[in-house]
N, C-alpha and C positions, 0 to 999 in steps of 0.2 A: 444424342444428349441422354441422360438419364431421365427416369419421370421424377417429378418433385415429388417430395416427400412431406415438406412443409411448407404449406401455402397460404400467404396472408393476401385479402383479395379486397383492395380498397379497403382495410383495416382503419376505424377511427375510435380511440377512448376519450372517454371524457368521464371524470371524478365529479361525484357531487360538489358544489357550491366552486370548482373549478373556471376561469377565468377564460379560460380557451382549452382546446382537446390537447392530452400527454402525446399522445398520438393522432394525426391527420391523412388518412389517404393513404396507408401504408399497402403498395402491391412488393410480394417478396418471394420469389420461391429458392427454395432449399432442394438440392438435390440430395438423390443418395449417395452416402459414400464423401459427402462435404465437409470441412470443417468451417464455419463460419463464425467469424470473429465479430460481435456486434460492439463497437464503439459510442463513444456521446460523451459529452460534458456532465459534469456530477450535474443529478437529480434530470439528466435531458429525458428518462424515459425508458432505459434500454432497460431497468428489471420489467417494467412493464409489456413491453416486448415479449419478452424471455415468458413472462406470466400470460401471457395471452396463447403462446403458444399449447402449453397445458393444460389451458382452461381454468388456470387459478383467478384469472382475468377475463371475465366480471364474476366468476361464479363466487370466488372466497373475498375478491376484495372489494366489491361494489362498482359501482359506476355505469356508465352504458358503452358497450361495444357497440359496434355497427360496423357493417361488414361479413365478411366470411374467412374463418379460420377453420385448415384440415388438418389435419396430423393424420399420414395413411391412408386416406380417403376417408377419415372420422371428421364428420363435422364436429367443434366444440359447441355448440349449440345446443347441440343437443346429446352431447357426451362431456358428462362431467368430467370433473379432474379422479376422480374415484373409477371412472369407464376407463381413462386412458393411462392408468398405472403402468399395465403390462406394455404401453404402445410410447410413453415418454419417462423416461427418467430423469430425476429432479435433485440436483447437488448444490445445494446452498453454499453460501460463506463463509459458515461455520457449521462444520462436519458435527462437534462435539453435543450442540446444543441440538442435533436432531436425531440425535443416537438414542435409541431404546432399551438398549440390551447393554450386556457386562465387556462381553468378549466377541473378537473377531467373528468367530466362525458363529456366536449367535446373533450378530447384528447381520452377518451375508443371507443368514435363514429365516429370516422374522418376515421378510417382503414376502416369500414364498407359503411361509406361513399363513399370511391373510391373502395371498391369493388361491390359497386350499391344494397347492401342489401336494401331490403322493410323496412320500417319506424316503422312496428310492429314488423317485428323480429331483426330489429334494437334494439329496443327498450328493449325486453326482453333479448338480448346477454348481452346487457350493462348491465342489472340489476342482471344479474348472474354472469358477472365475477366481479363486486361489493361485493356481498355477497361472492364468493368464496376467494376473496383474502383480504376480512376483511377491505374494504375500503369505506362504504357506506355511513357511516358519513363523507366524505372527499368528495362527490360528485360535491357540489358548491364553493369549496376550489381551489384558484389560488395554479397555481402548483409551480410558485417561492414561495410560501408562505410554502411547505411542508417542512419535512425535507428531509437527503438525502434519508432514508431510504423508507419512506414514496415516493420520485418520483422515484425510481427505480422499485416498487410496482405496480407503474401505469406502468410506459412502461413496463414492462413485461404485464400486462391486455392490453395493447393496442395494443399487438401484438395477447393475448388469444383471443378477440374476434371475430376472423379469424377463431377460432377453429381450430388451426396448430398441425399439427402431432408431429411437429417436434422443438423444442424450442431452440434457440443456444443463447448462453451468453457469453461477453467478458469479464471477469476481475469487473464482476459487484459488488464485493460489495471494489472493491479497495480504493472509497473514505468514504467508511464508520466509520464510530464508532461500535464498538464491539455490540452495542445493536440493529442498524440499518442493522448489516449484520447479525446477526441472525435473524431478522425476512423476510431479501429475503431468507436468505437460510432457515429458515422452511417454505418458499413459497414455493419454488423449491421442496422441499420434498414433501411436499403436493401434488403439480401435478403430481409425477411420482407416487404417490401410491395407490390417491385416483383416478386421472383421465387416470392413463397409459401415460401420456404425455413420450415422447424422447426427453429428456434433456442431451446438450454439452455443459457445461461452461470448460470455461479457467479462470485458478487461480492460481498465487504465493502464496496467503497465506492458504496455505494446511492444518491448522492447524484449519482453519474453516470449512471444509467442506472434508477432508479425509474420515471421519467416516459416510458420506452419501452414497459415490460414488458405484456402484456398479461394476465399471470398470477405471479404468486409462489408459490413452492414454498416451505417454511417448513421448515426439519431439525431438531426438537428434541432438545435433550442425550440425550433418553432413546431415542430412533432412532425415535421416530415423526416422521411427516409431514403436514403441511396446505398446503392449496393454493385458493388463489383469487384475485379479482382485488382489486388493488394498492390500491383504494382501502379494500375493505373491511378488510383486512390489517395496513393499515399506523396506523389507528385504535389500535389494540392491541399492535403488535409491540414487542420492546425491542429490537429492531433497525432505526433508522429515522434518515435522512438528518437534518440540523439544519433542513431546510425545513419538515419533515415537525412534529419538536418544536414550530419557532414556530408552526406552525399549529394546532397543539393547545392549546398555551398562550394563546393566541388567541382559542382557540375556532371558527377560521374552517370555516365551514360551504360549500359542499362541502370537505373535507379535501386544502390542495394540495399536488401531487406533484412543482411542478417551481418552478423560480423566475419564469417568466413568471404562474401561478397565482396566486405567493404574493404577487408585486408588485402585481397585480391587488385581492386581498383584502387589501391594506394600507396603501390610499389613507390612511385616516383615523390609522392609524397612525403615516407618516410625517409628515402634519402637524402630533401633535402633540408628535414627538418632535424636530420644528423647531422649537416653539417652548418646549419645554421648554430647550431648549443653547441658544436665545437668550437664557433668563433665568435660564439657570441651570448647572449642572456641564456642560462641555466632555466630549467621549467619550473622548478619554484618561485624565479625572478618573473618567471610568464605568470604565474598564478599568484602574483604580489598581492595585487588589487583585491581579489577574492579573499584566500588563505594568506594570516599573517600571524606571526609571532606577539602575542600579548606580552605585554609588561610584566615581568616574573617577579614584581612588587605587590600587584594588585591581586589578589586572592578573594576571589568569593565564595569560592565551597570547598574544605577539606574534608575529604575521608581515610580513613585508616582500620586496616584488622577488619575489617566490617563484613559480619561473618548473619546468614539468614538462614532459619532452617523450618523447614512444613514437614512435620513429624523426624521418622528419620533421613527426608533428603537435604541435604545441604544443599541451598541454591545461589546461596553469595559464600564464597569460600577466601576469609583473609583478602579482601579487595581495597589496594588504594587508589585514590580519584582524587584530583583537585579539580578547579575549573578557574581562570582567573579572568580579569577583567578584558569583555571584548574578545571573549573566547566562546568557540563553536566546537563541540565534543559531540563525536559519531558515534554512540555505543552499538556496538556491530556482535555477529554471532549467532550460531544458529539457533531454530524453536531450543527452549530451554537451557540455553545456555545460562539463565539467572540475571539478564536483563532489568526482565520489569521487577523481580523482587528490588534488586539491585536500586531503579529509581523511586522505589515506595521508600526504601531504608534513604534515602538519600531527602526524598520529601519531610520524614519526618513520622508521618502516617501509617506506616506501615511496620512490620514488625524487623528489629534489628538486636540478635540474640548476643554479638560481640563487637566490638571494634567504636569507634566515635565517628561523629559527623558535627561538622560546624558549619555555618551559613554567616554570611556578610549580612549586617541590620543598614549596609550603606548607611551609615553615618547618622542611623535613628538611633543609638545604644540611651535605653531608658525610655522609649517608647515600645521594647520589642517584646511586651507581651508579661504576663505575671511571674513564668517562668523561667524566663530567658535570665543567663547569666553571661557573662564577658569569659572568654575561655581563651582568649590568642587574641591581639593584635593586627590588622594589617594596613598599616599607613594608623590613618586615625579614626578604624573604624572596628567596633565589636564586632565577635563574633559568638553567634550562638546559636545551641543544640537546638536545629528544629524539632524537636519530637517533645523538649521540656516547652515547647511555644502552642499557646491557645492558637484555635486553626485562624482565627479572627489576625493573630500577628504573626504568624506562618507564613500566611499567603503575601505578607507584601514583602516578607524575603524570599520564598522558595515556591514558585506554583506549577502546578501536577496534570499533565495532562492524558490522563491513563486509556490504554487499551480500549475499556469500554468506557468510552467517553459521555454514550447516552444516560449514564449513570448518573453524572451530574446535572441532569436537566428535569427539572421541575414542574418551571410554569407553566398555564396551559398556551403561552404564543411567544413565535421570537421576541417579538418587541418587547412583551415583559419579563424575558429573559435579561434582555438587553439592558433595560433600564435599570432591572435590579443590580447590574453589575457596576455600572455608572455611580448606582447610590451608594452601594454599599462600599467601593474604592474610593470613592469622593471626587471622580473622575468627571471633567466636564461633559452634560448631556449628549447621546450622541457617538461616545468614545466609541462603547462596544459595535452597536450599527457602525460606523466608520471601518473598524476592521475587521468584521464581517463581510462589508462590500467589496470590500477588499482582495478577500481570500475566496468567496464565493457570492457573485453581485446577482442581485434579482430576487431574491430570498423573501418569499411574501412575510411581511411582518406580524400579518393574522394567522400563520398555519402554526398550529402545533408541531411541539417540535419532534413529536413521535411520530408524525406525515411525513419528514423528510427526510430523505436520502441518508444513505448511513455519513456519504461523504458532507452532504450538507449539515449533519450535527456533529460532525468532528471541527466541521469549519465554524461550530456556533460555538462549541467548548473553545475550543481553541480561541478565539476575539475575546470571551469572558475570561480567560486567564490573563491574555495579554493587556488587559484594561485595568488591571491590579497592579501595573508594572513592575511584576516584581525583580529581584534582580538576579536570582538566579531562575529558569526556566528549564521544566524537564518535560519533555514531551514523547510519551510510546507510541511510537509507531504512525504518526502525526499525519500521515500519506495515504492511510489506508482509504481506499473509495472515492481521493481527490484524482483531478485531469489532470492533465499536464500545466494549463494556465492556472491552476489551482496553485500548484504544488509552485510551480513559481515565484506567484503571488506571496505563498507562503513562506519562500524562500526570501522575499525582501522584506518580510517583517522578521524574520529573523536576523536577517543581516543585519537591518535598522534597528533592532534592541542590543546587537553586539557591540555595534558601533557607538550606540548613546552610554558604554559600558555597562552591559550588562552581559551575564554568560548563561549558556545556553548548553543542555545533556540531551540529543534527541537518540533515543533508541530505534532503528530502524534496522529492516530489511532491505530499504528499497536503495538500493548498490547508487543509481543513480541521481537521486534527489542528495545521498550523503557527498556522492559527487560535488553537489553542486555548490553546497552551506559548510561543510564543516571544513573547520584549520586542522583538526585532529582527528584520529579515530581512534578506538579503543572497542580490541576484541576481545570477546569472554571467550570460555572454554568449559563448560564443567562447570561454571560457577568462578571462576580464576580468569586473572588477565593473563593473557597470549601473546598480545599483542599491542605499543601503546608506543604513538609517533605522529609527525605532521601525516595529513590524510594524503598525501601523493605520496609518500612513501607507504602505509600501510596499505593503502588499494591498489597502486600499481604492482605491489611486490603479492597481493593475494589471488590466487586464480578465483575463486569461487566471487572475492566483493569487490574485484578491478571492474570499473564502468563500459560500457561499450567503446568508447574511443581510448582507453586505456590498451581496450585487446587491439584496436584496429591501428593502432601508431605504435604499439612496444618495438624497439627498447623505448621509445619516446615517451618520459612520465609526464603526460599531459592525461588531464581527466574529462575535460569537456569541450564542445563546440567554442564555447567561449575562449577557454584556454588555448585552443589550436587558432583562431581569428586572429588573437594578441599574438602569438608568434610570426604568422603570414608577413609580416611586412617586413621582418627581417630575411625571408626566405628570397631566393632567386625568382625573378619573374618566369620562368618555365613552368613555375606549377601551375597545373592549369585547375585556376578559379572563376567557377562561372560568375556572372552577373552578379550583385545582391537590388 
């Protein structure tokens, strides 16, 4: 057994005014060269655990830490974060917010400058890291011009130049498209296996990383922590990726953690699915209870030839998009493809340099605001340009939850935000709080929104927007920071909104969420639509955006474990399905 590099010995952390410890009597050892993945419900204390490793908890965050944390033999009680800068490298969720220079090479050198490294040694170390991460061709590139995956790799490189023993990352792929996430995780795997670096990373999207993990560290809601081999803990964990749920349901042993292992186990299941669909229902018919074809006459939003420019950059280039009543549209594409710019243009509060956008008033023509004008009809409903509506009127027709959802929060408590949402929209008292409890239950109403985790803040903003009951809801990366149960609850809310006659557009990198919630998928590349069709077709046909179940069971065109469960009754009894 290797000597442990990170040791938490009966560690408890309690913040001021908190009714209970965030972490309780945690005993954990992470060995040298391990990749340890920290998992837990939204707000469970994962970030606190990671912060304790580099000393920011409690030195910067406040609160009381009992017990002992040592990293490479250094006690965080006597060694503050600055003393651990060359021992523990920390990479945050938003790398761009942490950059302090303008170019890649300057950013890699900055940490060494702060540590007083000699120029000759600094030059050698920067070159080594550029080569190690495969970003030498980006040395002179402006940081703001990089893709999300490239920015995250530069952020990793900026701490690697100090040659740390431990690397700590908090949700490093939460804002990345699948390709960018793969780049970052491949980098982490290489650092662990080629350099023997010890890595602790928190991640909600376990489908991306659980197959790479040496150890899972599970933070429970009561602050206790369990840890062990991924194959052992995944057999019973509520937080598990689709491939694990598929393996449990099918009774596969050993339980697969990767698409490759699951595909090897699914040979008979794929054969039986193929025989079943050849003689019975199609994959689209199996998925019909979730994904449907809305009425072609109930138009809620129509965009034509929309163009958005940011300086010399054309972010959205002549996009046409429509949303019908009862439809959920997943807007997908790599980082920088124009998804967010398009959503802001559709909402009417962002720039639109060309084209037309109209949304349905839902039958309330005449109450749509001081600038609303009827431009086309959908049945008896008026259509108005949201950019010409007052903010108060616009929110009844189209709501937007932006990527930086916390920007919409301005009151001192969660309860105050919920009460204000009910009051402004004329909703029944408790409506906003009910939405919040469904997505992220148990949030203290007296808590300040800025003290919530990122996932909890996002849930609060989604609840506030849902309270207005807009005809069209636009969501920009709504699952960032959310755990699997919270995403399932959000899926239910979105489907309920669609079932009630609304329309939803979800810009997302989360292919598993898109597979669960979307009727239709639209893929953007460089501001243009490159694919638009039923979610089953678009996702199954894309190597980048196909969910795990689709990859495991191809050529069967199924997206989720629920799709498979609906297909199984028609299958021969030879399929090895474990009791449920």
